Structure formats: C-alpha cells, structure tokens
C-alpha positions as CSV (number, residue, x, y, z in Angstrom):
1,M,0.0,0.0,0.0
2,S,1.3,3.4,-1.0
3,V,0.1,6.6,0.6
4,N,1.8,10.0,-0.3
5,S,-0.6,12.4,1.5
6,L,-2.6,12.7,4.6
7,E,-5.9,12.8,2.7
8,N,-6.2,9.1,3.4
9,P,-3.8,8.7,6.3
10,V,-2.0,5.5,7.2
11,A,-1.6,5.0,10.9
12,P,1.8,4.6,12.5
13,V,2.9,1.0,12.6
14,L,2.5,1.1,16.4
15,T,1.6,3.7,18.9
16,G,2.8,3.6,22.5
17,Q,0.7,3.0,25.5
18,T,-0.6,6.5,26.0
19,A,-1.4,7.4,22.3
20,Q,-4.4,6.3,20.3
21,S,-4.2,5.3,16.6
22,P,-7.0,6.5,14.3
23,V,-7.0,3.4,12.2
24,Q,-5.8,-0.2,12.5
25,P,-1.9,-0.4,12.2
26,L,-0.6,-2.3,9.1
27,T,2.1,-3.9,11.1
28,D,2.3,-4.3,14.9
29,L,6.0,-4.2,15.7
30,L,5.4,-5.8,19.1
31,M,4.0,-8.8,17.2
32,V,7.1,-9.2,15.1
33,S,9.4,-11.9,16.5
34,C,12.9,-10.7,17.2
35,P,16.0,-12.7,18.3
36,P,16.7,-12.4,22.1
37,Q,20.4,-11.6,21.3
38,F,19.2,-8.2,19.9
39,A,18.1,-7.2,23.4
40,E,21.4,-5.9,24.6
41,G,22.0,-3.7,21.5
42,A,18.4,-2.4,21.7
43,R,18.8,-1.5,25.3
44,N,22.0,0.2,24.6
45,A,20.4,2.3,21.8
46,V,17.3,3.3,23.8
47,R,18.6,3.7,27.3
48,T,22.4,4.3,27.1
49,C,22.8,6.1,23.8
50,L,19.5,8.1,23.4
51,K,18.7,8.2,27.1
52,V,15.0,8.1,26.3
53,Q,12.8,9.2,29.2
54,P,9.3,7.7,30.0
55,E,7.7,11.1,29.5
56,E,9.2,11.6,26.0
57,R,7.8,10.9,22.5
58,V,9.8,8.8,20.0
59,T,9.5,8.4,16.2
60,L,10.7,5.0,15.1
61,I,11.3,4.6,11.4
62,T,12.1,1.3,9.7
63,D,11.6,-0.8,6.6
64,R,10.9,-4.4,5.8
65,A,14.6,-5.3,5.7
66,C,15.2,-4.1,9.2
67,L,11.9,-5.1,10.7
68,T,13.2,-7.5,13.4
69,I,15.8,-5.0,14.6
70,A,13.2,-2.2,14.9
71,A,10.9,-4.7,16.7
72,S,13.7,-5.2,19.3
73,M,13.8,-1.5,19.9
74,A,10.0,-1.3,20.0
75,V,10.1,-3.8,22.9
76,E,12.5,-1.6,24.7
77,L,10.5,1.5,24.2
78,E,7.4,-0.2,25.3
79,A,9.1,-1.5,28.5
80,L,10.2,2.1,29.2
81,G,6.6,3.3,29.0
82,C,7.2,6.2,26.7
83,T,4.9,7.3,23.8
84,W,6.2,6.2,20.5
85,H,5.0,5.9,16.9
86,G,6.5,3.4,14.4
87,F,6.5,3.5,10.6
88,V,7.5,1.0,7.9
89,L,8.5,2.9,4.8
90,E,7.2,0.5,2.3
91,E,3.7,0.9,3.8
92,L,3.8,4.6,3.2
93,A,5.6,5.2,-0.2
94,P,7.4,3.4,-3.0
95,R,11.1,2.6,-2.7
96,P,13.5,4.1,-3.5
97,L,12.0,7.1,-1.7
98,D,11.8,10.4,-3.7
99,G,11.1,12.1,-0.3
100,M,10.5,11.3,3.3
101,P,6.7,10.5,3.7
102,Q,5.0,13.6,5.1
103,I,3.3,11.6,7.9
104,I,6.7,10.8,9.3
105,L,8.0,14.4,9.1
106,E,4.8,15.6,10.9
107,D,5.2,13.0,13.6
108,M,8.8,14.1,14.2
109,E,7.5,17.7,14.8
110,S,6.2,16.6,18.2
111,A,8.8,14.1,19.2
112,Q,12.0,14.6,21.2
113,V,13.7,11.5,19.9
114,S,13.9,9.7,16.5
115,I,15.4,6.3,15.4
116,F,16.0,5.5,11.7
117,A,16.7,1.8,11.2
118,V,16.6,1.3,7.5
119,E,18.4,-0.5,4.6
120,V,19.2,2.3,2.2
121,Q,18.4,2.2,-1.5
122,P,20.0,4.2,-4.3
123,N,19.2,7.9,-4.6
124,E,17.5,8.2,-1.2
125,L,19.9,10.7,0.3
126,R,17.4,13.5,-0.3
127,S,14.7,11.8,1.8
128,R,17.2,11.3,4.6
129,M,18.3,15.0,4.4
130,Q,14.6,16.0,4.8
131,M,14.5,13.9,8.0
132,T,17.7,15.3,9.4
133,D,16.6,18.8,8.6
134,V,13.8,18.4,11.1
135,V,16.2,16.8,13.5
136,N,18.6,19.7,13.2
137,R,15.9,22.4,13.4
138,R,14.2,20.9,16.4
139,R,17.4,19.8,18.1
140,M,16.2,16.2,18.5
141,R,18.2,13.3,19.7
142,H,18.4,11.1,16.6
143,A,19.9,7.7,16.1
144,H,20.9,7.1,12.5
145,M,21.1,3.3,12.0
146,V,21.4,3.1,8.2
147,N,22.0,-0.4,6.9
148,I,21.9,-1.9,10.5
149,T,22.2,-5.7,10.4
150,P,21.9,-8.6,12.9
151,E,25.7,-8.8,12.9
152,I,26.0,-5.2,14.0
153,M,23.2,-5.6,16.6
154,T,25.2,-8.4,18.2
155,G,28.6,-6.7,17.6
156,G,29.2,-3.0,17.6
157,M,25.9,-2.2,19.3
158,R,27.1,-4.1,22.3
159,A,30.1,-1.8,22.9
160,D,30.7,0.0,26.1
161,F,29.6,3.4,24.8
162,N,30.6,5.2,28.0
163,A,34.2,4.0,27.4
164,V,33.9,4.9,23.7
165,D,32.7,8.3,24.8
166,Q,35.7,8.8,27.1
167,L,38.2,8.0,24.4
168,S,36.3,10.1,21.9
169,Q,36.6,13.1,24.2
170,L,40.3,12.6,24.5
171,V,40.6,12.5,20.7
172,L,38.3,15.5,20.3
173,D,40.4,17.6,22.8
174,K,43.5,16.9,20.8
175,V,42.3,17.3,17.2
176,R,40.6,20.6,18.0
177,K,44.1,22.0,18.6
178,A,45.6,20.5,15.4
179,S,46.4,22.6,12.4
180,Y,46.9,19.5,10.3
181,I,46.6,15.7,10.5
182,R,48.8,13.3,8.7
183,A,47.9,9.7,8.2
184,T,49.6,6.6,6.5
185,T,48.9,2.9,6.1
186,A,51.0,-0.1,5.0
187,A,48.6,-0.4,2.0
188,G,49.8,3.0,0.6
189,T,47.6,5.7,2.2
190,D,49.6,8.9,2.6
191,I,47.4,12.0,3.2
192,H,47.9,15.4,4.7
193,A,44.7,17.2,5.9
194,Q,45.0,20.9,6.6
195,M,42.4,21.9,9.2
196,N,40.2,25.0,8.8
197,P,40.0,26.9,12.1
198,D,36.5,28.1,11.1
199,Y,35.2,24.6,10.9
200,R,34.0,22.8,14.0
201,W,34.9,19.3,15.2
202,F,32.2,17.0,16.7
203,K,32.2,13.6,18.4
204,T,29.5,11.1,17.8
205,S,30.5,8.5,20.3
206,G,27.2,6.7,20.6
207,I,26.1,9.0,23.5
208,I,23.6,11.1,21.5
209,S,22.7,14.7,22.5
210,Q,20.8,17.6,21.1
211,E,24.1,19.1,19.9
212,K,24.5,16.5,17.1
213,W,22.5,13.5,16.0
214,G,24.6,10.4,15.6
215,N,25.0,7.1,13.8
216,L,24.6,3.9,15.9
217,P,26.8,2.2,16.6
218,G,28.7,5.4,17.4
219,G,32.4,6.1,17.8
220,E,34.0,8.9,15.7
221,C,35.3,12.5,15.8
222,F,34.7,14.4,12.6
223,T,35.0,17.8,10.9
224,A,35.0,19.3,7.4
225,P,38.7,19.6,6.5
226,G,40.3,22.8,5.0
227,E,42.2,20.9,2.3
228,V,43.2,17.3,1.8
229,N,46.1,16.2,-0.5
230,G,47.6,12.8,-1.1
231,V,46.5,9.2,-1.7
232,F,43.9,7.3,0.3
233,V,43.7,3.5,-0.2
234,V,40.3,2.1,0.6
235,D,41.0,-1.5,1.7
236,G,38.0,-1.5,4.1
237,V,34.7,-0.4,2.7
238,V,32.9,2.2,0.6
239,G,29.7,3.8,1.8
240,D,26.1,4.5,0.8
241,F,24.4,2.0,-1.4
242,L,27.8,0.8,-2.9
243,C,28.4,-0.8,0.5
244,K,25.8,-3.4,-0.1
245,T,27.0,-4.1,-3.6
246,Y,30.7,-4.5,-2.8
247,G,31.0,-5.2,0.9
248,L,34.6,-5.6,2.2
249,I,37.0,-4.7,-0.6
250,T,40.3,-5.7,1.0
251,A,41.0,-8.1,-1.9
252,H,40.3,-5.3,-4.5
253,P,41.1,-2.0,-2.9
254,L,40.2,1.4,-4.3
255,T,43.0,3.9,-4.6
256,I,42.0,7.5,-4.6
257,S,44.3,10.4,-5.5
258,I,43.3,13.7,-4.0
259,E,44.6,17.2,-5.0
260,G,43.3,20.4,-3.6
261,N,40.5,18.5,-1.8
262,R,39.2,17.0,-5.0
263,I,39.4,13.5,-6.4
264,V,41.6,13.5,-9.5
265,R,41.9,9.7,-9.9
266,A,40.3,6.5,-8.6
267,T,41.5,3.1,-9.6
268,S,40.7,-0.5,-8.5
269,P,41.3,-4.0,-9.8
270,N,37.5,-4.2,-9.7
271,K,36.7,-2.0,-12.7
272,Q,32.9,-2.0,-12.0
273,L,33.6,-0.6,-8.4
274,E,35.9,1.9,-9.9
275,Q,33.3,3.1,-12.4
276,D,30.4,3.1,-9.9
277,F,32.5,5.1,-7.4
278,W,33.6,7.6,-10.1
279,A,30.0,8.1,-11.2
280,Y,28.7,8.6,-7.7
281,T,31.4,11.1,-6.9
282,H,30.6,13.1,-10.0
283,T,26.9,13.5,-9.4
284,D,27.2,17.2,-8.8
285,E,29.9,19.9,-8.7
286,N,30.9,19.0,-5.1
287,S,30.4,15.3,-5.1
288,N,34.2,14.8,-5.6
289,R,35.2,17.2,-2.8
290,V,36.3,16.0,0.6
291,G,33.5,17.0,2.9
292,E,34.4,15.0,6.0
293,F,37.6,14.0,7.8
294,A,37.0,11.6,10.7
295,I,38.8,9.4,13.2
296,G,37.0,6.2,14.3
297,T,37.0,5.6,18.1
298,N,34.8,2.6,18.7
299,I,37.2,0.3,20.5
300,G,34.5,-2.3,20.8
301,V,34.7,-2.9,17.1
302,E,37.4,-5.5,16.5
303,R,37.3,-5.8,12.7
304,V,35.7,-4.4,9.6
305,I,32.8,-6.4,8.3
306,G,31.9,-4.8,5.0
307,N,29.2,-2.5,6.4
308,I,29.8,1.3,6.5
309,L,27.6,1.9,9.5
310,Q,29.9,0.0,11.8
311,D,33.1,0.0,9.8
312,E,33.5,3.8,9.8
313,K,33.6,3.6,13.6
314,F,36.6,1.2,13.4
315,P,39.6,2.8,15.0
316,G,41.5,4.7,12.2
317,V,40.8,7.4,9.6
318,H,37.9,7.6,7.2
319,I,37.0,10.4,4.9
320,A,33.9,11.2,2.9
321,F,33.3,12.9,-0.4
322,G,30.3,15.2,-0.8
323,D,28.2,17.1,1.7
324,P,30.2,18.5,4.6
325,Y,27.3,18.5,7.1
326,G,27.6,22.3,7.1
327,A,24.9,22.8,9.7
328,H,27.3,21.3,12.2
329,T,30.8,21.8,10.8
330,G,30.3,25.4,9.6
331,A,31.3,24.6,6.0
332,K,29.3,26.8,3.6
333,W,29.2,24.6,0.5
334,K,26.8,21.7,-0.1
335,S,26.4,18.5,-2.1
336,S,23.5,16.2,-2.9
337,T,25.8,13.2,-2.2
338,H,27.9,11.9,0.7
339,I,30.0,8.7,0.5
340,D,32.4,7.5,3.2
341,V,35.5,5.4,2.5
342,V,37.4,3.4,5.2
343,G,41.0,2.3,5.3
344,L,42.8,-0.1,7.7
345,G,45.8,-0.1,10.0
346,F,46.5,3.7,10.3
347,N,49.3,5.7,11.7
348,I,48.1,9.2,12.7
349,W,50.0,12.3,13.6
350,L,48.6,15.6,14.8
351,G,50.4,18.9,14.0
352,T,50.0,21.5,16.7
353,A,51.8,24.6,17.9
354,A,53.7,22.4,20.3
355,G,54.9,20.1,17.5
356,E,53.8,16.8,16.0
357,E,52.2,14.1,18.2
358,Q,51.4,10.5,17.1
359,I,48.1,9.3,18.4
360,M,47.8,6.0,16.6
361,R,50.3,3.3,15.4
362,D,49.2,0.4,13.2
363,G,45.6,0.9,14.1
364,E,46.1,1.1,17.9
365,F,45.5,4.3,19.9
366,L,48.4,5.6,21.8
367,I,46.2,7.7,24.1
368,G,43.6,6.7,26.6
369,A,43.5,3.7,28.9
C-alpha cells in the first residue's frame, strides 16, 4: 500500500501505551518476532545512547529489511513506558523514496527522539536529508542506523559506549588543537589534511545529544577539512548503497588520489567498483570534494565487516566525499551526495603549535586507557 498524502492517512505501525491510533496499524512491531540476542543492543540504543525518558515521544522509522531490529527497539521503548510511533517505509511510499513521507515528518515535529533503522536504496539521500533537517531544526536526539544488520546488533551495538565516549573526548580535545593531520597505512595511504579553524569538530561517540545527531553504533570524531592532499587507499569499505553491492574490498582496494580537496583519480582492480564510485562522486559539482575527515573511536569494534555503518567507527581514519554537514561543521558549501571510505591499519599524527604528536600506530590508539 502506498500513501503519499494525509488525505487518506496511514496510521503509524504502532503507537505507544498513551497514544491512540485513528486506524488499524498495518504492522504491529510488538507482534514481530525478534531474536533475544538483539536485546542488549536495543537496550544500549534506547537507554544508554539516546537516554529516552518515560515522558518523551519517539518516532521509530524502519523498513521491511530491518523489521526485526526495529521490533527489538520497540520492545525496549514499550518497556520504558514512553509514547512512540513506528513507521514502515514500504507501507507509506514506493522505494526508492523520492522524499520522506509527510506523515513521518509531521510525527517528528512533536517528538523529542527519533530512530532511523533502514536499509538504504540508491538515490534516497534527499529523503534522509529531509528527515535530518527536522532533527537539526528541532534539536532532536536522533539515532541514524542506516544499513543496520543482525551482525551489527550483536557486535558494535554491544560496545561499552561510555568507554567509547571517554576515548572520543580525549581525541576531540587533541584534534581541536591540530592545524593539520597526517595519516599513513601499509597499504599505501599517505594523506595530509590541513584543518580550517573556522570549521567545528564533533564527536558522535554513541552518546547522542541535542548538539549533534549520531550514527549507531557510534564512535568517531569528525569535521570538514580545510584541504586534503595525497593518496587514500580504501581497503576496508565504501559507503552509501555501494556498500551493499561490494562489501569488504580488501581483496580489490580502491586507490583515490586527492589534490586540492578533489578526487583526481580513482583506480581499482575491480573496474565496476571503480566506475560506480567515479559516477557517484561526479553526481554534482561538489560530489568529488572531501567533505568529511574523521577518526573512528569505537574500541568495541574489533574488525571491519563490510558495512559502513559499523566500519566507519573502526579505529582509524575515514573520509567522505560530498556534503560536509555544514549545519554542524560550519562549511558553507553543499552537495546532494555523501560517501564515506574506510582504510585499515592507520598511523596518525597531529600537528600543533607544540609540535607533532602520534596518536595511533598500526591501528592502535596511543592515548587513553
């Protein structure tokens, strides 16, 4: 069933204990069977990361691919006693979405918290931006769980996010003082990122606040760089919908040459990956521009798995081409695309007024406990 307006409204998938639904829900998330091993990750999401309170309202957005994961969070929300509305995207609009269904955006207008647990499809970034525009404007606590999988629910989502937050704060305090960051890997990465003092650094450690919505599982510090030059070897994973297609690319890495913050070459033994990445990063005038420079800090993630949602939190450096999240970083330019790329086994040095400090060697942090 497809509904694109409120003239014939579709009810939320499930409403919480204190709210009334005007019509029969299409899918009752509390009736969806979910594995018991999801419970710890769901509890982490709802209680530790989002700190949902019983008196708050929550908008829970999912799709058919992530139904059991959303159901595990619905159980946790129900146990908490808060008011929540759930939505399954395919019951509201055709996929890929050409925009976020209006009923979801309107529900978010009266919620304090939102959760987005969805498997992305090509060309849906616009719909996600519509959603995060509401999040940013209303200063909501938002958990972005794009391409969440059972493996992540029983892996990265079980991390000690308080410990991740402590490490992230240590990294944040140091990178905010850095005028440049230099990073290398044994695979051939050698990049120099000049920082722009007018751009802000943020941590998204998994502990989500009104200051910045965050991906779950969390664990990174990021900014928009001033200018990046060098070579970045992607032997981990590429993001957005290419992630599902190619997964872990250690056996056929993507080598990206960057000059003046722009991609000038991208090569891979996998020519289809090379072509798809090149096409994606040439969607608009800024799609090939480095919009994000980030350091992963989730020490609970022990390996990359071929899923960008978790892999970008793996300790090391990842960068993204396209939109710089200007509402947060302060960068003034925009793009309709944003694609992260992850490498492995980093050495990282920070350049400050006091000299150069190495904070990671061969993928291991040299700071913190």
